BAMAR-823322 format. One record per residue (C-alpha): residue in one letter; residue number from 1; z, y, x. Coordinates in steps of 0.5 Angstrom, whole numbers, m for minus. Last residue first. Layout:
<sites>
{guse=A; guro=NUM; c3=Z; c2=Y; c1=X}
...
</sites>
This chain:
<sites>
{guse=X; guro=305; c3=232; c2=208; c1=182}
{guse=X; guro=304; c3=235; c2=215; c1=183}
{guse=X; guro=303; c3=233; c2=220; c1=189}
{guse=X; guro=302; c3=237; c2=226; c1=191}
{guse=X; guro=301; c3=234; c2=230; c1=196}
{guse=X; guro=300; c3=236; c2=235; c1=201}
{guse=X; guro=299; c3=234; c2=241; c1=205}
{guse=X; guro=298; c3=239; c2=247; c1=202}
{guse=X; guro=297; c3=233; c2=252; c1=200}
{guse=X; guro=296; c3=228; c2=246; c1=198}
{guse=X; guro=295; c3=232; c2=242; c1=194}
{guse=X; guro=294; c3=229; c2=236; c1=192}
{guse=X; guro=293; c3=231; c2=232; c1=186}
{guse=X; guro=292; c3=227; c2=225; c1=185}
{guse=X; guro=291; c3=227; c2=221; c1=179}
{guse=X; guro=290; c3=226; c2=214; c1=177}
{guse=X; guro=289; c3=224; c2=213; c1=184}
{guse=X; guro=288; c3=217; c2=210; c1=187}
{guse=X; guro=287; c3=214; c2=216; c1=184}
{guse=X; guro=286; c3=216; c2=220; c1=189}
{guse=X; guro=285; c3=211; c2=217; c1=194}
{guse=X; guro=284; c3=213; c2=216; c1=201}
{guse=X; guro=283; c3=208; c2=219; c1=206}
{guse=X; guro=282; c3=207; c2=217; c1=214}
{guse=X; guro=281; c3=210; c2=217; c1=221}
{guse=X; guro=280; c3=211; c2=225; c1=220}
{guse=X; guro=279; c3=210; c2=231; c1=224}
{guse=X; guro=278; c3=203; c2=230; c1=227}
{guse=X; guro=277; c3=200; c2=229; c1=220}
{guse=X; guro=276; c3=194; c2=224; c1=221}
{guse=X; guro=275; c3=187; c2=225; c1=223}
{guse=X; guro=274; c3=183; c2=218; c1=223}
{guse=X; guro=273; c3=179; c2=218; c1=230}
{guse=X; guro=272; c3=172; c2=215; c1=229}
{guse=X; guro=271; c3=168; c2=209; c1=231}
{guse=X; guro=270; c3=171; c2=205; c1=224}
{guse=X; guro=269; c3=176; c2=209; c1=220}
{guse=X; guro=268; c3=183; c2=206; c1=218}
{guse=X; guro=267; c3=188; c2=209; c1=214}
{guse=X; guro=266; c3=195; c2=205; c1=213}
{guse=X; guro=265; c3=197; c2=202; c1=207}
{guse=X; guro=264; c3=205; c2=200; c1=205}
{guse=X; guro=263; c3=207; c2=194; c1=200}
{guse=X; guro=262; c3=214; c2=194; c1=199}
{guse=X; guro=261; c3=217; c2=188; c1=199}
{guse=X; guro=260; c3=224; c2=190; c1=197}
{guse=X; guro=259; c3=227; c2=197; c1=196}
{guse=X; guro=258; c3=234; c2=199; c1=198}
{guse=X; guro=257; c3=238; c2=205; c1=197}
{guse=X; guro=256; c3=243; c2=208; c1=201}
{guse=X; guro=255; c3=239; c2=213; c1=204}
{guse=X; guro=254; c3=232; c2=210; c1=204}
{guse=X; guro=253; c3=232; c2=203; c1=206}
{guse=X; guro=252; c3=225; c2=199; c1=206}
{guse=X; guro=251; c3=224; c2=192; c1=206}
{guse=X; guro=250; c3=216; c2=190; c1=208}
{guse=X; guro=249; c3=210; c2=187; c1=205}
{guse=X; guro=248; c3=204; c2=186; c1=209}
{guse=X; guro=247; c3=200; c2=192; c1=210}
{guse=X; guro=246; c3=194; c2=194; c1=206}
{guse=X; guro=245; c3=188; c2=197; c1=211}
{guse=X; guro=244; c3=185; c2=204; c1=208}
{guse=X; guro=243; c3=179; c2=207; c1=207}
{guse=X; guro=242; c3=178; c2=214; c1=205}
{guse=X; guro=241; c3=176; c2=217; c1=199}
{guse=X; guro=240; c3=176; c2=225; c1=199}
{guse=X; guro=239; c3=183; c2=229; c1=199}
{guse=X; guro=238; c3=187; c2=233; c1=194}
{guse=X; guro=237; c3=190; c2=228; c1=189}
{guse=X; guro=236; c3=191; c2=223; c1=194}
{guse=X; guro=235; c3=186; c2=217; c1=194}
{guse=X; guro=234; c3=187; c2=209; c1=195}
{guse=X; guro=233; c3=181; c2=206; c1=197}
{guse=X; guro=232; c3=176; c2=202; c1=193}
{guse=X; guro=231; c3=169; c2=206; c1=194}
{guse=X; guro=230; c3=172; c2=208; c1=201}
{guse=X; guro=229; c3=173; c2=201; c1=204}
{guse=X; guro=228; c3=179; c2=197; c1=203}
{guse=X; guro=227; c3=182; c2=192; c1=209}
{guse=X; guro=226; c3=186; c2=187; c1=206}
{guse=X; guro=225; c3=192; c2=183; c1=209}
{guse=X; guro=224; c3=194; c2=187; c1=215}
{guse=X; guro=223; c3=198; c2=185; c1=220}
{guse=X; guro=222; c3=204; c2=189; c1=222}
{guse=X; guro=221; c3=205; c2=192; c1=229}
{guse=X; guro=220; c3=198; c2=191; c1=231}
{guse=X; guro=219; c3=196; c2=199; c1=231}
{guse=X; guro=218; c3=201; c2=202; c1=225}
{guse=X; guro=217; c3=198; c2=209; c1=227}
{guse=X; guro=216; c3=200; c2=212; c1=220}
{guse=X; guro=215; c3=204; c2=209; c1=214}
{guse=X; guro=214; c3=203; c2=210; c1=207}
{guse=X; guro=213; c3=207; c2=209; c1=201}
{guse=X; guro=212; c3=203; c2=208; c1=194}
{guse=X; guro=211; c3=201; c2=213; c1=189}
{guse=X; guro=210; c3=200; c2=220; c1=192}
{guse=X; guro=209; c3=201; c2=227; c1=190}
{guse=X; guro=208; c3=209; c2=227; c1=189}
{guse=X; guro=207; c3=210; c2=226; c1=196}
{guse=X; guro=206; c3=216; c2=226; c1=200}
{guse=X; guro=205; c3=214; c2=226; c1=207}
{guse=X; guro=204; c3=216; c2=220; c1=211}
{guse=X; guro=203; c3=220; c2=220; c1=218}
{guse=X; guro=202; c3=221; c2=213; c1=221}
{guse=X; guro=201; c3=228; c2=211; c1=223}
{guse=X; guro=200; c3=227; c2=207; c1=230}
{guse=X; guro=199; c3=227; c2=199; c1=230}
{guse=X; guro=198; c3=220; c2=199; c1=228}
{guse=X; guro=197; c3=215; c2=196; c1=223}
{guse=X; guro=196; c3=218; c2=189; c1=221}
{guse=X; guro=195; c3=224; c2=192; c1=217}
{guse=X; guro=194; c3=222; c2=199; c1=214}
{guse=X; guro=193; c3=228; c2=205; c1=216}
{guse=X; guro=192; c3=228; c2=212; c1=213}
{guse=X; guro=191; c3=228; c2=219; c1=215}
{guse=X; guro=190; c3=226; c2=224; c1=210}
{guse=X; guro=189; c3=221; c2=229; c1=210}
{guse=X; guro=188; c3=220; c2=235; c1=205}
{guse=X; guro=187; c3=214; c2=239; c1=209}
{guse=X; guro=186; c3=215; c2=246; c1=210}
{guse=X; guro=185; c3=211; c2=250; c1=206}
{guse=X; guro=184; c3=215; c2=256; c1=203}
{guse=X; guro=183; c3=214; c2=261; c1=209}
{guse=X; guro=182; c3=208; c2=259; c1=213}
{guse=X; guro=181; c3=209; c2=253; c1=218}
{guse=X; guro=180; c3=208; c2=253; c1=225}
{guse=X; guro=179; c3=215; c2=255; c1=226}
{guse=X; guro=178; c3=217; c2=248; c1=224}
{guse=X; guro=177; c3=213; c2=244; c1=229}
{guse=X; guro=176; c3=218; c2=238; c1=230}
{guse=X; guro=175; c3=219; c2=238; c1=222}
{guse=X; guro=174; c3=226; c2=239; c1=219}
{guse=X; guro=173; c3=229; c2=233; c1=217}
{guse=X; guro=172; c3=231; c2=233; c1=209}
{guse=X; guro=171; c3=239; c2=230; c1=208}
{guse=X; guro=170; c3=240; c2=225; c1=203}
{guse=X; guro=169; c3=245; c2=228; c1=198}
{guse=X; guro=168; c3=247; c2=221; c1=194}
{guse=X; guro=167; c3=248; c2=222; c1=187}
{guse=X; guro=166; c3=249; c2=227; c1=181}
{guse=X; guro=165; c3=244; c2=232; c1=179}
{guse=X; guro=164; c3=249; c2=238; c1=175}
{guse=X; guro=163; c3=250; c2=242; c1=181}
{guse=X; guro=162; c3=243; c2=242; c1=184}
{guse=X; guro=161; c3=241; c2=244; c1=177}
{guse=X; guro=160; c3=245; c2=250; c1=177}
{guse=X; guro=159; c3=243; c2=253; c1=184}
{guse=X; guro=158; c3=240; c2=259; c1=180}
{guse=X; guro=157; c3=233; c2=258; c1=182}
{guse=X; guro=156; c3=231; c2=252; c1=178}
{guse=X; guro=155; c3=225; c2=248; c1=176}
{guse=X; guro=154; c3=225; c2=242; c1=172}
{guse=X; guro=153; c3=220; c2=237; c1=171}
{guse=X; guro=152; c3=220; c2=232; c1=165}
{guse=X; guro=151; c3=217; c2=225; c1=163}
{guse=X; guro=150; c3=223; c2=222; c1=161}
{guse=X; guro=149; c3=223; c2=216; c1=166}
{guse=X; guro=148; c3=219; c2=220; c1=171}
{guse=X; guro=147; c3=224; c2=226; c1=172}
{guse=X; guro=146; c3=221; c2=230; c1=177}
{guse=X; guro=145; c3=227; c2=235; c1=179}
{guse=X; guro=144; c3=225; c2=241; c1=183}
{guse=X; guro=143; c3=230; c2=247; c1=186}
{guse=X; guro=142; c3=226; c2=253; c1=187}
{guse=X; guro=141; c3=221; c2=257; c1=191}
{guse=X; guro=140; c3=219; c2=251; c1=195}
{guse=X; guro=139; c3=215; c2=249; c1=189}
{guse=X; guro=138; c3=210; c2=255; c1=189}
{guse=X; guro=137; c3=208; c2=255; c1=197}
{guse=X; guro=136; c3=209; c2=247; c1=196}
{guse=X; guro=135; c3=203; c2=246; c1=192}
{guse=X; guro=134; c3=201; c2=246; c1=185}
{guse=X; guro=133; c3=194; c2=242; c1=185}
{guse=X; guro=132; c3=188; c2=245; c1=181}
{guse=X; guro=131; c3=183; c2=244; c1=175}
{guse=X; guro=130; c3=185; c2=238; c1=172}
{guse=X; guro=129; c3=182; c2=237; c1=165}
{guse=X; guro=128; c3=176; c2=233; c1=168}
{guse=X; guro=127; c3=181; c2=227; c1=169}
{guse=X; guro=126; c3=179; c2=221; c1=173}
{guse=X; guro=125; c3=173; c2=224; c1=176}
{guse=X; guro=124; c3=177; c2=230; c1=176}
{guse=X; guro=123; c3=181; c2=227; c1=182}
{guse=X; guro=122; c3=175; c2=226; c1=186}
{guse=X; guro=121; c3=171; c2=232; c1=184}
{guse=X; guro=120; c3=177; c2=237; c1=187}
{guse=X; guro=119; c3=172; c2=241; c1=191}
{guse=X; guro=118; c3=177; c2=246; c1=194}
{guse=X; guro=117; c3=179; c2=254; c1=193}
{guse=X; guro=116; c3=186; c2=254; c1=197}
{guse=X; guro=115; c3=191; c2=259; c1=194}
{guse=X; guro=114; c3=196; c2=264; c1=197}
{guse=X; guro=113; c3=200; c2=267; c1=191}
{guse=X; guro=112; c3=201; c2=274; c1=190}
{guse=X; guro=111; c3=207; c2=274; c1=186}
{guse=X; guro=110; c3=211; c2=268; c1=184}
{guse=X; guro=109; c3=213; c2=265; c1=177}
{guse=X; guro=108; c3=218; c2=261; c1=173}
{guse=X; guro=107; c3=218; c2=261; c1=165}
{guse=X; guro=106; c3=214; c2=255; c1=164}
{guse=X; guro=105; c3=209; c2=255; c1=170}
{guse=X; guro=104; c3=206; c2=262; c1=173}
{guse=X; guro=103; c3=202; c2=264; c1=178}
{guse=X; guro=102; c3=201; c2=272; c1=179}
{guse=X; guro=101; c3=197; c2=276; c1=183}
{guse=X; guro=100; c3=192; c2=271; c1=186}
{guse=X; guro=99; c3=190; c2=270; c1=193}
{guse=X; guro=98; c3=184; c2=267; c1=197}
{guse=X; guro=97; c3=183; c2=261; c1=201}
{guse=X; guro=96; c3=176; c2=258; c1=203}
{guse=X; guro=95; c3=176; c2=250; c1=205}
{guse=X; guro=94; c3=175; c2=246; c1=211}
{guse=X; guro=93; c3=177; c2=239; c1=211}
{guse=X; guro=92; c3=180; c2=234; c1=215}
{guse=X; guro=91; c3=182; c2=227; c1=212}
{guse=X; guro=90; c3=186; c2=221; c1=213}
{guse=X; guro=89; c3=192; c2=223; c1=209}
{guse=X; guro=88; c3=191; c2=231; c1=210}
{guse=X; guro=87; c3=189; c2=236; c1=214}
{guse=X; guro=86; c3=186; c2=243; c1=211}
{guse=X; guro=85; c3=182; c2=247; c1=215}
{guse=X; guro=84; c3=181; c2=255; c1=214}
{guse=X; guro=83; c3=177; c2=260; c1=211}
{guse=X; guro=82; c3=177; c2=267; c1=209}
{guse=X; guro=81; c3=182; c2=272; c1=204}
{guse=X; guro=80; c3=178; c2=272; c1=198}
{guse=X; guro=79; c3=182; c2=276; c1=192}
{guse=X; guro=78; c3=182; c2=271; c1=186}
{guse=X; guro=77; c3=175; c2=272; c1=181}
{guse=X; guro=76; c3=178; c2=268; c1=175}
{guse=X; guro=75; c3=172; c2=265; c1=173}
{guse=X; guro=74; c3=169; c2=263; c1=180}
{guse=X; guro=73; c3=175; c2=261; c1=182}
{guse=X; guro=72; c3=176; c2=256; c1=176}
{guse=X; guro=71; c3=169; c2=253; c1=178}
{guse=X; guro=70; c3=171; c2=253; c1=185}
{guse=X; guro=69; c3=177; c2=248; c1=184}
{guse=X; guro=68; c3=184; c2=251; c1=185}
{guse=X; guro=67; c3=189; c2=249; c1=190}
{guse=X; guro=66; c3=196; c2=251; c1=191}
{guse=X; guro=65; c3=198; c2=251; c1=199}
{guse=X; guro=64; c3=202; c2=246; c1=203}
{guse=X; guro=63; c3=201; c2=239; c1=199}
{guse=X; guro=62; c3=206; c2=234; c1=199}
{guse=X; guro=61; c3=210; c2=236; c1=194}
{guse=X; guro=60; c3=204; c2=235; c1=189}
{guse=X; guro=59; c3=204; c2=237; c1=182}
{guse=X; guro=58; c3=197; c2=236; c1=179}
{guse=X; guro=57; c3=195; c2=242; c1=175}
{guse=X; guro=56; c3=192; c2=243; c1=168}
{guse=X; guro=55; c3=190; c2=250; c1=166}
{guse=X; guro=54; c3=194; c2=255; c1=161}
{guse=X; guro=53; c3=190; c2=259; c1=162}
{guse=X; guro=52; c3=190; c2=267; c1=164}
{guse=X; guro=51; c3=196; c2=271; c1=165}
{guse=X; guro=50; c3=194; c2=272; c1=172}
{guse=X; guro=49; c3=194; c2=264; c1=173}
{guse=X; guro=48; c3=198; c2=260; c1=168}
{guse=X; guro=47; c3=199; c2=253; c1=170}
{guse=X; guro=46; c3=200; c2=247; c1=165}
{guse=X; guro=45; c3=204; c2=241; c1=168}
{guse=X; guro=44; c3=201; c2=235; c1=171}
{guse=X; guro=43; c3=203; c2=228; c1=174}
{guse=X; guro=42; c3=200; c2=223; c1=178}
{guse=X; guro=41; c3=203; c2=216; c1=178}
{guse=X; guro=40; c3=199; c2=211; c1=174}
{guse=X; guro=39; c3=193; c2=214; c1=172}
{guse=X; guro=38; c3=194; c2=222; c1=170}
{guse=X; guro=37; c3=201; c2=223; c1=167}
{guse=X; guro=36; c3=203; c2=229; c1=163}
{guse=X; guro=35; c3=209; c2=233; c1=164}
{guse=X; guro=34; c3=213; c2=237; c1=160}
{guse=X; guro=33; c3=217; c2=243; c1=163}
{guse=X; guro=32; c3=225; c2=243; c1=161}
{guse=X; guro=31; c3=229; c2=249; c1=161}
{guse=X; guro=30; c3=235; c2=249; c1=166}
{guse=X; guro=29; c3=241; c2=250; c1=162}
{guse=X; guro=28; c3=245; c2=244; c1=165}
{guse=X; guro=27; c3=241; c2=238; c1=166}
{guse=X; guro=26; c3=234; c2=238; c1=164}
{guse=X; guro=25; c3=232; c2=236; c1=157}
{guse=X; guro=24; c3=230; c2=229; c1=154}
{guse=X; guro=23; c3=226; c2=228; c1=147}
{guse=X; guro=22; c3=229; c2=223; c1=143}
{guse=X; guro=21; c3=230; c2=215; c1=144}
{guse=X; guro=20; c3=224; c2=212; c1=147}
{guse=X; guro=19; c3=223; c2=215; c1=154}
{guse=X; guro=18; c3=217; c2=213; c1=157}
{guse=X; guro=17; c3=217; c2=207; c1=162}
{guse=X; guro=16; c3=213; c2=210; c1=169}
{guse=X; guro=15; c3=219; c2=209; c1=173}
{guse=X; guro=14; c3=220; c2=202; c1=171}
{guse=X; guro=13; c3=213; c2=200; c1=174}
{guse=X; guro=12; c3=214; c2=204; c1=181}
{guse=X; guro=11; c3=221; c2=200; c1=182}
{guse=X; guro=10; c3=217; c2=194; c1=180}
{guse=X; guro=9; c3=213; c2=195; c1=186}
{guse=X; guro=8; c3=206; c2=198; c1=186}
{guse=X; guro=7; c3=201; c2=194; c1=190}
{guse=X; guro=6; c3=197; c2=191; c1=184}
{guse=X; guro=5; c3=195; c2=198; c1=182}
{guse=X; guro=4; c3=191; c2=200; c1=188}
{guse=X; guro=3; c3=185; c2=202; c1=185}
{guse=X; guro=2; c3=188; c2=206; c1=179}
{guse=X; guro=1; c3=188; c2=213; c1=182}
</sites>
C-alpha cells in the first residue's frame, strides 16, 4: 500500500495528521471506535465474530461483503454456503462464502452475517495482524462517520449522528442495476466532475479501502505519465496486484468541494480484458478527505476537506 505515496494529494497528507489536543469523540452521544492506520490510508477496527476475538479488520466501504482469511475461517468454522465470484478494481476472483451467527464492532452488531472466505496475503504482507475486511453488508446497517483527522469511526442507527454532522449533503446516485445487489450492499456512488476527462459527470464509488483515485476505461482521453507493473502497482485491500497507468493530474469537483491536480490511475492489462465495475466510472478514496460521513439509509454523504 506504500508504492504510490508520491501520488497522494496535499489533502490526503493533511487527512493523516493525528489529533494533537486530547482524545476526540463522536458527535452527540454516539460511541467512538478508535481506528488504526495501516500504511498511508487503510484503516482497521477490532471486530468480534461469534463472540470470539477481537480481530483487526480493514474498514472498506467499497467491499460489498465482509471477508475473512482462510486461516480464521478454519478457526471459527462458519456455516459454509458455497462459492461465488468477486469483481473488484481490475480483478475477478472466486471465493467461498459462509455465514457467521454474530458480527460485532464496538456496541454494534448484526446477526447471521454473510461473509466471504478469501486469501488476504497481499494486504497481510503489509500488516499480518489483519484478519478480514469489514464490508457494506455490515456497514450499510448504520450511519457511518470516518474521521481521519481524529482517528475515530462512528456508527449510529438512531439518526442522531447525521443531525450533528455539518456540511453539504451530497446526494448518492443509485446504481443502474440496483435490483441485482444483496440487501445492505448497494455501492455508495457520487457524481463528480473531472477536468480534461469528459464533459459529463463521472460516477465514482466512495471507497475507504483504496489509496488513490481510479478511473476505468480512460482509453486515449488522458495521457499516462507512467505504466506500473504488477510488482509496483496500487493495491486495494481485497484484491491481488494489478498493473495501472498513472494519468496526468486533473482538477476535480465533488459537490462544492474543489481539488486541484489530483493524480488518477487506470487499470491496464496486456492482451486481456480488465474487469471493471459496470455501474461506476471509477473509485474515489475517502482518505482524500479529513472526514467522510455516509448515510446508507438516506443516501447522502458529507465530506470535509
